[in-house]
C-alpha positions in Angstrom: -0.2 0.1 0.2 1.5 3.3 -1.1 2.0 6.0 0.9 -0.6 8.7 2.0 0.6 11.9 0.2 2.0 14.6 2.5 3.8 17.8 2.3 5.7 17.7 5.1 8.5 17.1 3.4 8.2 19.9 0.9 7.2 22.8 3.3 10.7 23.9 4.9 12.0 23.7 1.2 8.5 26.2 0.3 9.4 28.1 3.1 12.9 28.8 1.4 11.8 28.8 -2.2 9.2 31.6 -0.8 11.4 33.7 1.3 14.0 33.7 -1.6 12.2 35.2 -4.0 10.4 37.7 -1.7 13.3 39.2 -1.1 15.1 39.3 -5.3 12.3 41.3 -5.3 12.7 45.3 -5.0 9.4 47.6 -4.1 10.1 49.9 -7.3 9.3 46.8 -9.8 5.9 46.3 -8.1 5.3 50.1 -8.2 5.6 50.5 -4.2 8.0 53.3 -3.0 11.2 52.7 -1.5 11.7 53.9 1.8 14.4 53.8 3.9 14.5 51.6 6.7 14.2 48.3 5.6 16.0 45.9 7.2 16.5 43.2 4.8 16.3 42.9 1.0 13.2 42.6 -1.7 9.4 42.9 -0.2 8.4 42.6 3.4 5.9 40.2 3.7 2.7 42.5 4.3 3.3 43.5 1.0 3.8 40.1 -0.8 0.4 39.0 1.4 -1.3 42.9 -0.3 -0.3 42.1 -3.5 -1.6 38.7 -3.7 -4.7 39.3 -2.7 -4.7 37.6 0.9 -4.3 37.9 4.8 -0.4 38.7 6.2 -0.9 35.7 9.0 -1.8 33.8 6.6 0.6 34.3 3.6 3.7 34.1 7.2 1.7 30.7 8.4 2.4 29.3 4.3 6.1 31.2 4.5 6.8 29.6 8.1 6.1 26.2 6.2 2.8 25.9 8.4 0.2 23.0 7.7 -1.9 24.6 5.9 -3.5 24.4 2.3 -3.4 26.6 -1.0 -5.4 27.2 -4.2 -4.7 27.1 -7.1 -5.6 30.4 -8.1 -3.9 31.9 -5.0 -0.4 30.4 -6.7 -0.8 31.7 -9.6 -1.6 35.0 -7.8 1.5 34.9 -6.0 3.6 33.6 -8.9 2.7 37.2 -10.6 3.8 39.0 -7.5 6.9 37.5 -7.1 7.3 37.6 -10.8 8.0 33.5 -11.2 9.3 32.3 -14.7 7.7 29.7 -16.3 9.9 26.9 -14.3 9.7 28.4 -11.2 7.2 28.9 -11.5 6.2 24.8 -12.0 8.6 24.5 -9.1 5.8 26.1 -7.0 3.5 23.9 -7.6 5.2 21.1 -7.3 6.0 21.7 -3.9 2.8 23.3 -3.2 0.5 20.9 -4.8 2.7 17.9 -5.5 1.6 18.3 -9.0 1.6 20.5 -12.1 0.2 23.6 -12.9 -2.4 23.7 -16.0 -0.5 25.6 -18.4 -2.2 28.0 -20.5 -2.9 26.7 -24.4 0.2 28.9 -26.6 -1.0 28.6 -30.2 1.9 30.1 -32.1 5.1 30.1 -32.0 8.9 29.7 -33.7 10.8 26.9 -34.6 14.4 26.8 -34.1 17.1 26.6 -37.0 17.7 23.2 -34.5 14.2 21.7 -35.2 14.8 22.7 -39.1 18.5 21.3 -39.7 17.1 17.9 -37.2 13.5 17.1 -40.4 16.8 18.0 -43.3 18.5 14.7 -40.9 16.2 12.8 -41.9 15.4 13.1 -45.9 13.4 9.9 -46.4 11.2 9.7 -43.1 8.6 12.5 -43.3 8.0 15.4 -40.3 6.8 18.3 -39.3 6.0 20.5 -36.7 2.4 21.6 -35.2 2.1 24.2 -32.4 -1.4 23.6 -30.5 -3.4 25.2 -33.0 -2.1 22.4 -35.4 -0.9 25.1 -37.6 2.7 23.5 -39.7 5.2 25.8 -39.0 8.1 23.2 -40.4 8.2 20.3 -42.4 11.3 18.6 -44.5 10.8 17.6 -48.0 9.8 14.4 -47.9 6.9 15.5 -45.9 5.9 17.7 -48.2 6.2 16.0 -50.9 3.3 13.5 -49.3 1.4 16.6 -47.7 2.0 19.3 -50.0 2.5 22.1 -46.9 3.9 24.4 -49.3 1.4 24.8 -51.5 -1.1 26.1 -49.0 -0.9 29.7 -48.0 0.1 30.6 -44.4 -2.9 31.6 -43.2 -4.4 27.6 -44.1 -1.5 25.9 -43.4 -3.3 24.2 -40.7 -3.6 20.3 -40.6 -6.7 20.0 -39.7 -8.1 22.7 -42.1 -6.8 21.2 -45.0 -8.0 17.6 -44.0 -11.3 17.9 -43.8 -11.4 20.9 -46.7 -8.5 20.0 -48.9 -10.0 17.2 -51.7 -5.8 15.8 -52.3 -6.3 15.1 -48.0 -9.0 13.4 -48.1 -7.8 10.7 -51.1 -4.3 10.8 -49.0 -6.3 9.4 -46.2 -7.9 5.9 -46.9 -9.9 5.2 -45.5 -10.9 9.1 -45.1 -13.4 8.7 -42.1 -11.7 6.9 -39.6 -8.5 8.1 -40.0 -10.1 11.7 -39.9 -12.1 11.0 -36.7 -9.1 9.7 -35.3 -7.6 12.5 -36.0 -11.1 14.9 -34.2 -10.5 13.2 -31.0 -6.7 14.3 -31.0 -6.8 17.6 -32.3 -10.0 18.3 -29.0 -7.7 17.4 -26.8 -5.6 19.9 -28.0 -8.5 22.0 -27.9 -9.9 22.1 -24.3 -5.8 23.3 -23.5 -6.8 26.5 -25.1 -10.2 27.6 -25.7 -9.9 30.9 -24.7 -7.5 31.4 -27.1 -9.3 34.0 -30.0 -7.3 31.1 -32.9 -8.2 28.0 -31.9 -11.5 29.4 -31.6 -11.7 30.7 -35.3 -10.5 27.8 -36.4 -13.4 25.9 -35.3 -16.2 28.4 -35.9 -14.2 28.8 -39.7 -14.7 24.8 -40.7 -17.9 24.2 -39.2 -18.9 27.3 -41.7 -17.2 25.4 -44.4 -17.2 21.6 -43.9 -20.6 19.8 -42.9 -19.0 15.9 -41.6 -16.5 18.5 -39.5 -19.4 20.1 -38.0 -21.7 17.0 -37.4 -18.7 16.1 -35.6 -17.6 18.3 -33.5 -21.1 18.5 -32.1 -21.4 15.0 -31.7 -18.5 15.2 -28.8 -17.3 11.6 -29.4 -14.0 10.9 -28.3 -12.2 8.0 -30.2 -9.9 5.5 -29.4 -6.0 6.9 -29.9 -5.2 5.4 -33.9 -2.4 3.4 -32.1 0.4 5.3 -34.3 -0.6 4.0 -37.8 -1.7 5.7 -40.6 -2.7 5.0 -43.8 -1.8 7.2 -47.1 -2.6 6.5 -50.1 -0.1 8.0 -52.9 -1.2 8.2 -56.0 2.3 7.1 -57.7 2.4 4.2 -55.4 -0.8 3.0 -54.2 -1.5 2.0 -50.2 1.5 2.3 -48.0 1.4 2.3 -44.2 3.0 4.3 -41.5 3.8 4.2 -38.6 4.4 7.8 -36.6 4.5 9.6 -33.4 4.7 12.7 -31.9 8.1 14.1 -30.3 7.5 17.0 -27.7 10.1 19.4 -28.9 9.1 22.2 -26.4 6.9 22.1 -24.2 6.8 25.6 -22.5 5.0 26.1 -26.4 3.2 23.3 -27.2 5.6 22.6 -30.3 5.3 18.5 -31.8 8.5 17.4 -34.0 5.4 14.6 -36.0 7.6 11.8 -37.7 6.4 9.1 -40.1 8.2 6.1 -41.1 6.7 3.4 -43.6 5.7 0.2 -42.3 9.2 -2.0 -42.6 9.4 -5.3 -44.7 6.6 -4.0 -46.7 6.7 -3.7 -50.7 5.6 -0.5 -50.9 7.8 0.4 -48.0 10.8 0.4 -50.3 8.9 2.0 -53.3 8.5 4.7 -51.2 11.5 5.7 -50.3 12.6 5.5 -54.4 9.5 7.5 -55.0 11.4 10.3 -52.2 14.4 10.3 -54.3 13.0 11.2 -57.4 12.8 14.7 -58.6 8.7 15.8 -59.0 7.2 16.1 -62.7 10.2 13.6 -63.8 8.7 10.1 -62.0 
């Protein structure tokens, strides 16, 4: 039987962490007068309590490591008051709650040059980068050959938009309906992490307007099982090719994922696929 969860082992560390972060902030940084009689550096406890919206006694008990409970809302307020960065905020939640905080969803970011280099180093494996909204931010030549990302304008280079509005993608994902439902379920899990983001909400509204399948399936709220890492793609010059695929987190804070495809080993069409990738488009 596992031991009950307890904060006994982290209260002392929590108290020390709060003191250290309070003492590094100057009054001027939070809009307070500096004053002339500060015996210790940084903010006073009463100033932190007032800025975080709690009573002085309650905050003092917390900083003394006493056995009191705290809410996620308070921890977020305290993180802002103490000007914690993302790493420090997660550390605070682990000390106080023994779990990570809910991260705000982000739907736009920049892919680092190293990730571009990584994808270029795997020329026979389609790979691309998605953000939380499923915008395709970067891809290698193999992915462009298969999915045709570069043929779409940047504002519509979104995997979900392409899947439901582009005839070529409906032909590529074969069988389409089964795989589209699985993909939509995966997107729904990301959607709930960024429901307040206007960009991701706008994507859903636009898709409901232009595609009846998306509108019907989205409103049904069905959650389908995982796809087990298999995709069936119909490539016109080859026929049906079975791919294994996986998603790797490359930047947790910015919600960036690298999607990696590999034709399933041991199948004749997999060898044909690799040969097809080596041909110049239009010359095969």
